[in-house]
N, C-alpha and C positions, 0 to 999 in steps of 0.2 A: 101878616106874618112875617115873623122876626127870623133875623139869621142870627146863626151863632158858629162859633169854632170849638172844637174839642179835639186835643191833642192827646191821642193815646186810645187804645181799643182794647183795654184788658175790661175787667168786671163793671167798673167803674165808670170806666171812658163811654163802654158799650152801653152801658144804664139809662146815663145822662143823656145821649145820643137818643136813643128811642123814646125815653121821656118827652126831649125838646119834639122829634120828629111826630110821635102820636098825638101832642097838642096842636098841630099844624104847623111847626116852625122848620125854618131850612136848615140843616147843619151842615158843616164840612167838616169830615173825619182826618185828622191829618196824622199819618204813622210811615215807617219806615217804609213797610210793606206794600201800603197802601189796603190795608184789610180793615175789618170792623162788619157790622152790622148790615143786613141788607133791607132798604127800607126806600121807598121812592124819594123823600124829602133828606135822604143821607146821600153827601156828595162824599165819596171815598178817594182821599188823595195821597199818592205817594211823594212825601217829602220830608227832610230834615227840622226836626223842631228848633233845631241850635243856629239855624239859618234867618237872622232874624231878617233879612231884606224879603226872602221868600215868605216868610210867615208874616211879616209886615202884608205884603200882597195876597196872603189869604184870608186876612181877616178884616179888610177893607170893608166896611158897612155892619159889620157885625156888631150887633149887642153886648156879646159877652164872650170872653176866651175861655176857657176850662183845662185846668193844667191837671190832665188826668193820665200822664205819663209815668214811666216805670222803668227807669233805667237800671241797665245790671247791677245790682246788689254791693259788688266787689269792687265798682267803681263810681260810687256816686261822688266824690268830690273831685274826678276827672269829670264827670257827663253831665250834673246838675246846673252847676252855675250858666255854662253856656246859653243852656235850656230855658233856664228861669230868665236870665238875660233878655234872651230873644223873645219870648212870650210878655215879658214887660214892654218891651218896645212895640211890640205890635199890638199890643193893648191901647198903650198911649196915643200911637198914630192914628186907631180907628175911634179914639173916645169909649173902648169898648171896658167891662166890668172883666177885671183879671179875678179868678176864682180857681184858687189851689185847692187840692184835694191833699190833706193834712193827714198827720199821725199823731202820735203821743210822746215819740222820741224828743222833743224838744224841751220836755219835763225832767228829764233824768228820773234816775230812783226816789221815789217820795215816801216820806214817813205815812206808814200806813197802805200806801200805794192808792193812795185817793189822790184825783186830778179833775177837777176844773177850770173854768177859762180865767180864774182869778189865780192858779198855782203858779209861780214864777218860773220862766222858762232858764232852768239852771242844767240844762244837759251839760257834762263834761265830754263825753264821748266824743267820736269823729262824725257819727251819723246825726247826733241830736246837734252837734253844732252846724251841718249842713243844712238841717233845716231850720235853724234858729235865721242861719245869713239868710236864706230862701225868703223867708217871713220879711224881714228887717229889709230886705233889698226892695222888696215889694210895696211895703209901707212909704218908703222914699223913693219909689220910681215915679213919683207922678202921677199914678193912678188910683181909680176907683179900685179898691181891692176886696176879696175875703177871704179867708182859709176855714175849711172846714175840716176839723180831724175828728178822725175815730181811730177804733182800736182794732186788732187783729178781725177779720174779715171772716163772715160765716155765708154762705149763699153760692150759687153759681160761680164758677171758675175761681171763686175764693183761694188765695195762697197763704199758706202759714203752719204753723207744727199741726194742727189739724189734719190739713190736707196732705201736707206732705209726708207725715210721720203714721199718721194713726189708719186713714185712708185705705192708702196700701196696703196695712197690716190687716184690716177688717175684710178687706175685697179679698185678700188669698185665704182668709179662713183662719188666721194665727190664733193663739189663743193666749201669747202674750207679746207684750214690745215693752222696749225701753224709752221712757220720753224724755227729752232733755230739759227737764224743769219737774217740778213739784206737782203731779197729780192731783193733790188736794188743795191748791192754793186756789181761792175764786179767783177768775179773770173775765173781764169784759169782751165780749164780742159782739162786732159792727154790723149788722145786715147788709149789704150791700146795695139793696135797693133803696134803703134809709140813706145812706151815704149820697148817692144820686139825687135822691126827692131834696134831701138839707141843700145840697149845692146847685140846683136849678131854683126852688124856693128864695134862697138868700141872694142868687144873682138879683134878682128883680126887687129886691127890697131893702131901700136905702139906709133902713135903721142900720142894716148886718153891716154895711160896708166900713174899710179900716179899722175891723176887729176879727178874732179868730172865735171859732165856735164849735163846739161840739157835738157831732151828730145825734140824734136821738138812739140812744142804746139802751136794749134790754139790761135789766140787775145781772151781775156778773154770775155765772156758775164754775164749777172747779172742771178741769178737763178731763176728770173722770167721770162726772156726771154728763157731758156732753157725749161723749164716748159711748156711754152705758144708753144715752136717749138716742142716739144715731143707731147703735146696735137693735133696740128694740122695735125702731122702726120700721129697720130693714128686714127683720128677722134673723139678724147675724148673731151668734155665740157672744156675748160680754168677754170682753179683753181683761186680762191682767194686767196693768200696769204698773210700770216698774221705776221709778225715781233715778235717771242717771245722775251720776256723782258730779257734782259742778265743773271738778279738774278735768274731767275727760276731754270736752269741748274745747276747752282752754288751751289742754295739751295738742289736740289735735291741731287746732290754731297756729301751730308754730310752721306746720308745714303744708296745711290745707286753707287757701285762702276764704272759702267760704264758710269752715268752721270759725276762723278766725272773727269773722263778721258778725255771726252767730252768736259769740262769745260775748261779742261786746255788748249785747244786748239781753243777755239772757236773765238780768235784774227782772223782765218783765214774766218770768215764769217760775221763778223761785221763791218768790213772794206775793202777797194780794198785788194785783192789778186792776182797779175799778175806776172806770172812765163815768164822771159826773154829768148830767146833759140836759139837769133841770131848768136852765137858765135858756137854753136854745128851746125846749121843749115851752116854755111859759111864755117867752117872749115871741113867739111865731105859731102856735097853737101845733107843732109838731108832736107826735108820739112814736116810741117805737115798734115797729111790728115785733110780734112775739116771737121767741125763738126758735120754738117750732116750726115755723115757716121758713126760717133759714135752712134747718136741719132737713126739712123735706125737699126743699129746693136742692141740695147739696146731695141729697141721694139720688134726685132724679137726673142730675146732671152726671154724677158718678156713673148710673145705669146707661145713660146714653151714651157715653164714651167708651164702656166697655163693650157695648152694642156693636159700635162701628170697630171695634179692634177686634173681634170675632171672626 
């Protein structure tokens, strides 16, 4: 029986914790609230992940520490670095593998929107620079480390344009909605379960350490196609999607902090956005879950949430 620490109880952290517990490993899940999935082998602890001393105590004896934290989107520059530093320190003290939940922000806009592990980390935006520094700090931190990068998530609990813009409109029975992006551009969606499986697999494989890898991800589809497939699955009427003029979010960002943050990353949705996971699939024998599974899981989760609020 191995011991692991998971920081964060969102869809990725919870999935990682369940995978580890289901195979018989013990897990300490660290969050500010002490929340997380219920399981005999999961110990939920309320603690500040930026407190290096406390986190080091909690990580003692652990084989791996999983960074699945999700700080407030509008405060990345303030919140991420202290947490990352604390997790590096805790991993180093325990001799644990430091596993980071990564994303594609580090690459910035790319010609044709294609990204694989050889794509340069060329981000010029604030969020991309934060993620680049986090990864470089981990590499320089004297720990065994690996980062798994995924695209926008699909699956229970996933948060993104689909879940925050389209799902509410579909559930309300709306016939049309404005999309903050081009609904006819191809876009990669990573299933949350594949992200978690890849992180757990690579944590225990020395071939992965010291590198960043892409989570197995199904071929890109358009947001329009994703919405249509969700509506067909749930029996809801299909939406008419309208492309929001790009300047609107940027203008709103002058007075609205979240709009400003979203506008910085809008290139992901106004052009093609392809995650290539061929190297990870070939190296570790992993394959992406069919997108239909993620859509069904998203629909089931939305139905469960709706039933609880009735």
